[in-house]
VMD Tcl script that draws the C-alpha trace (Angstrom):
set ca {
  {145.90 73.44 76.66}
  {142.69 72.04 75.09}
  {140.03 74.39 73.74}
  {137.63 73.29 76.52}
  {140.21 73.94 79.19}
  {141.03 77.30 77.67}
  {137.37 78.27 77.66}
  {137.00 77.22 81.30}
  {140.10 79.21 82.21}
  {138.77 82.29 80.45}
  {135.41 81.89 82.19}
  {137.06 81.55 85.60}
  {139.14 84.65 84.92}
  {136.05 86.59 83.95}
  {134.14 85.42 87.01}
  {136.92 86.66 89.26}
  {136.72 90.16 87.82}
  {132.98 90.87 87.88}
  {130.28 90.63 90.53}
  {127.75 87.85 90.85}
  {125.07 90.35 89.84}
  {126.93 91.03 86.59}
  {127.34 87.31 85.92}
  {123.61 86.80 86.40}
  {122.96 89.62 83.92}
  {125.16 87.91 81.32}
  {123.15 84.71 81.67}
  {119.84 86.59 81.48}
  {120.95 88.52 78.42}
  {122.03 85.38 76.57}
  {118.55 83.89 77.02}
  {116.52 86.81 75.70}
  {114.35 85.23 73.01}
  {112.82 88.53 71.99}
  {116.01 89.84 70.42}
  {116.48 86.62 68.47}
  {112.98 87.09 67.08}
  {113.55 90.77 66.28}
  {116.61 89.85 64.20}
  {114.66 87.32 62.11}
  {111.36 88.98 61.21}
  {108.94 87.60 58.66}
  {108.47 89.31 55.32}
  {106.35 87.58 52.70}
  {108.81 88.46 49.93}
  {112.26 88.65 51.51}
  {112.07 86.37 54.58}
  {109.02 84.07 54.37}
  {110.49 81.72 56.99}
  {111.09 84.43 59.57}
  {109.18 85.03 62.80}
  {105.79 86.69 62.76}
  {106.24 88.90 65.79}
  {103.02 89.82 67.62}
  {104.66 89.74 71.03}
  {106.46 93.10 71.25}
  {104.39 96.18 72.13}
  {105.15 98.38 69.15}
  {102.59 100.44 67.24}
  {103.56 100.77 63.57}
  {100.18 102.00 62.31}
  {101.16 105.67 62.28}
  {104.84 105.44 61.36}
  {104.41 106.96 57.89}
  {102.37 109.84 59.31}
  {104.94 110.56 62.02}
  {107.94 110.30 59.71}
  {106.34 112.64 57.21}
  {106.06 115.30 59.92}
  {109.61 114.76 61.19}
  {111.18 114.84 57.74}
  {109.39 118.10 56.90}
  {110.41 119.80 60.13}
  {113.87 118.45 60.84}
  {116.66 121.02 60.81}
  {119.26 120.21 63.44}
  {121.15 123.09 65.10}
  {124.78 122.68 66.15}
  {123.86 122.83 69.85}
  {122.51 119.29 69.56}
  {126.08 118.07 69.17}
  {126.92 119.35 72.65}
  {125.82 118.19 76.12}
  {122.82 120.46 75.55}
  {121.05 121.60 78.76}
  {122.14 118.69 80.94}
  {120.97 115.17 81.79}
  {117.51 115.86 83.25}
  {115.91 117.45 80.18}
  {116.30 120.64 78.17}
  {114.42 123.81 79.03}
  {112.57 123.71 75.72}
  {111.55 120.07 76.08}
  {110.24 120.51 79.61}
  {108.12 123.43 78.48}
  {106.77 121.39 75.56}
  {105.98 118.36 77.73}
  {104.30 120.51 80.38}
  {102.02 122.18 77.83}
  {101.25 118.85 76.13}
  {100.31 117.18 79.43}
  {98.15 120.14 80.43}
  {96.27 119.84 77.14}
  {95.77 116.06 77.14}
  {95.88 114.76 80.74}
  {93.64 117.44 82.30}
  {95.63 117.94 85.51}
  {93.95 119.59 88.49}
  {96.98 121.85 88.79}
  {98.94 122.92 85.73}
  {102.17 120.98 85.24}
  {105.27 123.19 85.20}
  {108.78 122.37 83.94}
  {110.31 122.23 87.43}
  {108.06 119.25 88.23}
  {109.52 117.12 85.42}
  {112.48 114.76 85.15}
  {113.33 113.58 81.63}
  {114.80 110.09 81.03}
  {115.75 107.91 78.06}
  {112.52 105.93 78.34}
  {109.92 105.00 80.92}
  {111.89 101.90 81.96}
  {114.61 104.21 83.28}
  {111.95 106.33 84.99}
  {110.53 103.27 86.77}
  {113.99 102.14 87.82}
  {114.84 105.60 89.14}
  {111.68 105.84 91.24}
  {112.22 102.35 92.64}
  {115.72 103.38 93.70}
  {114.46 106.64 95.20}
  {111.63 105.26 97.34}
  {113.04 101.93 98.59}
  {116.00 100.51 100.41}
  {117.20 97.14 99.07}
  {114.73 94.42 100.01}
  {111.79 96.74 100.65}
  {108.62 96.12 98.69}
  {106.59 97.57 95.82}
  {103.09 96.18 95.16}
  {102.20 95.15 91.61}
  {98.89 93.58 90.57}
  {98.78 90.48 88.38}
  {99.00 90.13 85.45}
  {101.62 92.81 84.93}
  {104.04 94.08 82.33}
  {106.85 91.57 82.79}
  {109.74 94.02 82.53}
  {108.47 95.87 85.60}
  {110.21 93.18 87.66}
  {113.80 93.81 86.48}
  {113.14 97.54 86.19}
  {112.28 97.76 89.88}
  {114.51 95.08 91.30}
  {117.60 94.26 89.25}
  {119.65 97.33 90.14}
  {117.55 99.20 92.73}
  {117.20 96.02 94.81}
  {113.52 96.47 95.60}
  {111.30 93.43 96.09}
  {108.31 93.35 93.74}
  {105.27 91.89 95.51}
  {102.83 90.34 93.00}
  {99.21 90.80 94.08}
  {96.82 87.90 93.47}
  {93.19 88.71 92.69}
  {91.78 85.16 92.38}
  {88.34 85.66 90.78}
  {88.12 89.36 91.67}
  {88.15 91.87 88.81}
  {91.35 93.93 89.34}
  {89.58 97.07 88.06}
  {86.98 97.11 90.85}
  {87.02 98.60 94.33}
  {86.86 95.09 95.80}
  {90.36 94.44 94.41}
  {91.92 97.06 96.68}
  {91.72 94.74 99.69}
  {93.86 92.26 97.75}
  {96.66 94.84 97.69}
  {96.34 95.34 101.42}
  {96.41 91.60 102.09}
  {99.60 91.25 100.03}
  {101.18 94.18 101.89}
  {100.37 92.77 105.34}
  {101.57 89.30 104.38}
  {104.89 90.65 103.07}
  {105.53 92.80 106.14}
  {104.61 89.97 108.50}
  {106.82 87.36 106.83}
  {109.83 89.57 106.06}
  {109.69 92.35 108.62}
  {110.37 94.84 105.82}
  {108.34 97.83 104.70}
  {106.28 98.20 101.55}
  {107.18 101.57 100.06}
  {105.15 101.77 96.88}
  {102.27 100.63 94.71}
  {102.85 100.63 90.95}
  {99.98 100.80 88.51}
  {99.93 100.63 84.71}
  {96.95 102.71 83.62}
  {95.80 101.97 80.92}
  {96.71 98.41 81.79}
  {99.32 96.23 80.15}
  {98.42 93.47 79.21}
  {94.64 93.72 79.79}
  {94.08 96.93 77.81}
  {91.58 98.40 80.26}
  {91.45 101.67 82.22}
  {90.94 102.05 85.96}
  {87.76 103.87 87.03}
  {88.28 107.08 88.99}
  {86.77 105.67 92.20}
  {89.17 102.71 92.13}
  {92.17 105.00 91.67}
  {90.97 107.07 94.64}
  {90.61 103.98 96.81}
  {94.11 102.80 95.86}
  {95.49 106.25 96.70}
  {93.79 106.11 100.09}
  {95.43 102.73 100.72}
  {98.80 104.29 99.89}
  {98.08 107.14 102.29}
  {97.16 104.68 105.05}
  {100.52 102.91 104.80}
  {102.56 105.88 103.54}
  {103.33 104.23 100.22}
  {104.23 106.03 97.01}
  {101.60 105.78 94.27}
  {103.34 105.32 90.91}
  {101.02 105.67 87.90}
  {102.61 104.52 84.64}
  {100.44 106.21 82.00}
  {102.51 105.37 78.94}
  {99.34 104.29 77.01}
  {97.26 107.27 78.18}
  {96.37 108.60 74.74}
  {96.02 105.23 72.99}
  {92.40 104.89 74.09}
  {89.87 103.90 71.43}
  {86.29 102.73 70.83}
  {85.59 99.03 71.30}
  {83.02 98.12 68.63}
  {83.12 94.36 69.26}
  {82.63 93.42 72.92}
  {79.42 93.79 74.90}
  {80.95 93.54 78.37}
  {82.53 94.60 80.59}
  {81.67 98.17 79.67}
  {84.89 100.10 78.95}
  {85.64 103.17 81.07}
  {87.42 106.32 79.98}
  {91.02 106.93 80.94}
  {91.55 109.00 84.10}
  {95.03 110.33 84.83}
  {96.33 110.46 88.37}
  {97.12 114.09 87.59}
  {93.42 114.84 87.09}
  {92.37 113.73 90.60}
  {91.98 116.32 93.34}
  {94.19 114.82 96.05}
  {92.95 116.84 99.02}
  {91.68 114.45 101.69}
  {92.85 111.42 99.68}
  {96.64 111.23 99.73}
  {99.67 113.40 100.45}
  {100.59 114.81 97.01}
  {104.26 114.10 97.75}
  {103.43 110.38 97.39}
  {102.05 110.63 93.85}
  {104.22 110.26 90.74}
  {103.06 109.95 87.12}
  {105.06 108.53 84.19}
  {104.67 109.01 80.45}
  {106.80 108.64 77.32}
  {106.94 108.69 73.53}
  {107.22 104.94 72.92}
  {103.57 103.95 72.81}
  {101.22 106.89 72.17}
  {103.46 108.11 69.37}
  {104.68 104.70 68.17}
  {108.26 105.81 68.72}
  {109.96 103.15 70.86}
  {113.25 104.05 69.23}
  {113.23 107.69 70.29}
  {113.83 106.61 73.93}
  {112.23 109.40 75.90}
  {110.30 109.22 79.16}
  {109.20 111.65 81.83}
  {108.57 111.57 85.57}
  {105.95 114.05 86.76}
  {106.18 114.68 90.49}
  {104.21 117.82 91.26}
  {104.77 117.99 95.01}
  {107.96 116.08 95.78}
  {111.01 118.19 95.02}
  {113.16 115.91 97.19}
  {112.57 112.91 94.91}
  {113.42 114.95 91.82}
  {116.52 116.35 93.51}
  {117.64 112.87 94.58}
  {117.31 111.64 91.00}
  {119.50 114.39 89.60}
  {122.63 112.37 90.27}
  {121.19 109.42 88.31}
  {120.36 111.59 85.32}
  {123.82 111.07 83.87}
  {122.92 107.39 83.32}
  {119.52 108.02 81.70}
  {120.51 111.01 79.56}
  {118.12 111.37 76.59}
  {120.01 112.43 73.48}
  {119.77 116.05 72.40}
  {118.44 114.92 69.02}
  {115.64 112.96 70.70}
  {114.78 115.98 72.84}
  {114.71 118.22 69.78}
  {112.44 115.86 67.80}
  {110.10 115.42 70.75}
  {109.88 119.18 71.26}
  {109.01 119.69 67.58}
  {106.20 117.15 67.87}
  {104.66 118.18 71.18}
  {104.75 121.91 70.44}
  {102.54 121.43 67.40}
  {99.05 120.99 68.86}
  {97.38 120.82 65.45}
  {99.58 117.88 64.50}
  {99.31 116.04 67.83}
  {95.53 116.46 68.02}
  {95.13 114.99 64.55}
  {97.70 112.27 65.20}
  {95.96 111.11 68.37}
  {92.56 111.08 66.63}
  {93.79 109.03 63.65}
  {95.76 106.66 65.87}
  {92.67 105.94 67.96}
  {90.63 105.19 64.84}
  {93.23 102.76 63.53}
  {93.65 101.01 66.89}
  {89.88 100.52 67.10}
  {89.77 99.03 63.60}
  {92.70 96.68 64.16}
  {91.38 95.50 67.53}
  {88.10 94.60 65.81}
  {90.02 92.80 63.06}
  {91.90 90.53 65.47}
  {88.99 90.05 67.89}
  {86.79 88.80 65.04}
  {89.52 86.42 63.89}
  {89.86 85.06 67.42}
  {86.10 84.58 67.68}
  {85.88 82.81 64.33}
  {88.59 80.38 65.48}
  {86.99 79.79 68.88}
  {89.80 81.38 70.90}
  {88.78 82.94 74.21}
  {90.08 86.41 75.00}
  {89.71 88.95 77.78}
  {86.94 91.29 76.62}
  {86.27 94.95 77.37}
  {89.59 96.43 76.29}
  {89.61 99.99 75.00}
  {93.24 101.08 75.36}
  {96.77 100.21 74.28}
  {97.35 97.66 71.52}
  {97.17 94.09 72.71}
  {94.64 91.38 73.54}
  {94.96 88.87 76.39}
  {94.11 85.48 74.86}
  {93.62 81.97 76.25}
  {95.49 79.60 73.96}
  {95.74 76.94 76.66}
  {91.97 76.44 76.64}
  {91.88 76.11 72.85}
  {94.79 73.66 72.92}
  {92.92 71.46 75.41}
  {89.82 71.51 73.22}
  {91.90 70.31 70.28}
  {93.77 67.75 72.40}
  {91.27 66.11 74.78}
  {93.89 63.59 75.84}
  {95.65 66.29 77.91}
  {94.95 65.98 81.63}
  {92.86 68.74 83.16}
  {95.40 69.59 85.84}
  {98.32 69.80 83.42}
  {99.70 73.26 82.65}
  {100.22 73.36 78.89}
  {101.80 76.84 78.75}
  {105.33 75.66 77.95}
  {104.09 73.15 75.40}
  {102.01 75.76 73.60}
  {104.92 78.20 73.60}
  {107.20 75.57 72.05}
  {104.62 74.90 69.33}
  {104.23 78.61 68.60}
  {107.98 79.07 68.24}
  {108.17 75.99 66.03}
  {105.62 77.63 63.71}
  {107.71 80.82 63.88}
  {105.11 83.03 65.56}
  {106.07 84.95 68.69}
  {103.63 85.99 71.42}
  {104.38 87.20 74.93}
  {103.79 84.36 77.37}
  {101.50 84.97 80.33}
  {104.00 83.24 82.60}
  {106.31 86.24 82.11}
  {103.42 88.58 82.96}
  {102.63 86.98 86.30}
  {99.42 85.43 85.02}
  {97.46 83.70 87.75}
  {96.32 81.05 85.27}
  {98.30 79.05 82.74}
  {97.79 79.18 78.98}
  {97.31 82.95 78.56}
  {99.31 85.06 76.08}
  {99.44 88.66 74.87}
  {98.99 89.35 71.16}
  {99.78 92.79 69.74}
  {97.35 94.09 67.08}
  {98.93 97.45 66.11}
  {100.42 95.89 62.98}
  {99.45 95.60 59.28}
  {96.37 93.47 58.61}
  {98.23 90.93 56.46}
  {100.72 90.49 59.30}
  {97.92 89.86 61.80}
  {96.21 87.37 59.48}
  {99.45 85.44 59.08}
  {99.92 85.48 62.86}
  {96.48 83.98 63.57}
  {97.00 81.39 60.83}
  {100.27 80.27 62.42}
  {98.76 80.30 65.92}
  {96.00 77.93 64.81}
  {98.53 75.71 63.02}
  {100.55 75.52 66.24}
  {97.55 74.64 68.38}
  {96.43 71.96 65.96}
  {99.86 70.32 65.76}
}
mol new
graphics top color blue
foreach p $ca { graphics top sphere $p radius 0.5 }
foreach p [lrange $ca 0 end-1] q [lrange $ca 1 end] { graphics top cylinder $p $q radius 0.2 }
display resetview
């Protein structure tokens, strides 16, 4: 048998033993550019031809500070080598998270351990809630642009349908944008005959880096109450809010947690769920720990218990997180320093973008990325390009050719072509090299 025939035979045998869903996952996994980039990262001394990665939302600015604390405190007990307290979070960790949230999120009602469900990251938390509130095919509203991985998180295994919400020229952080959610809901229900069960919000926003005003959150909650939808507030960047010293408008607003809103007369508390984790605010993507806070819906938490086995945070991760969150002196100082550094690095990149004539979405004051319009700059440098032509793919190819990786707006549901997300929570020399390569790509 030829090698080609043998390969085909093996492929056919595999296809007969796994589902179509699993086959699709194999194809998707083989095309994940991000992991190729992560395995070939630029270093001026050891890998000068590697990728400059400003596309993955990691904050490395406080790594030394965090590791210094961990290495001083770490003393692992034998219990961590067991199944610990079970798959939904240890008693100690839930107490630590509850106290930390009470101190930093200013909830109307104190958060207690019984209202928490611990997962191995916020992605698992989002997937779990999608599974809990929808039947396959039912909808969850998500405003554009959005964090691209929300789509597979909510739909790949739970089977929910994510409904992207278009805003056209309406600012998504204003009360006027709420009617856009309602229009998307009515259109989906009319064309499919299926229910919309939830509205998911990333606050602070990824990729726009802005916070939702309190009155807009209230209006969105009222919409959820009207249609009996669950309000899911992903607040993974809640404490990464900083001072914008560069932009004049729009005026940034302070972060407001869903937990801090008095829900009486607004929405049934059973419909409100808040998410947080260690990946972003503590620059610890690798710890893999997330939390669902559902203060009034014991049924949802009970339903998720059976899934906990598949999102079991490691006992070591729980122990490290408990050590961190229990130390208020450390966390207060960490959050303060992190905010200062994020403000400085935002200013650094924003000024570089301005000096190179690259448009960006102004008014950010949270998280660690900037939404930039490389398509517009490419057109300015290449006037021969037709006005109606979408240059997003071409620009992405040029960026990859110059070995610089940004997150493409097409994967974030951008309503307009040519937009990308650049991460600025990286060393200054890294950011300077990134902008240099971006300009070289656009000029090519």
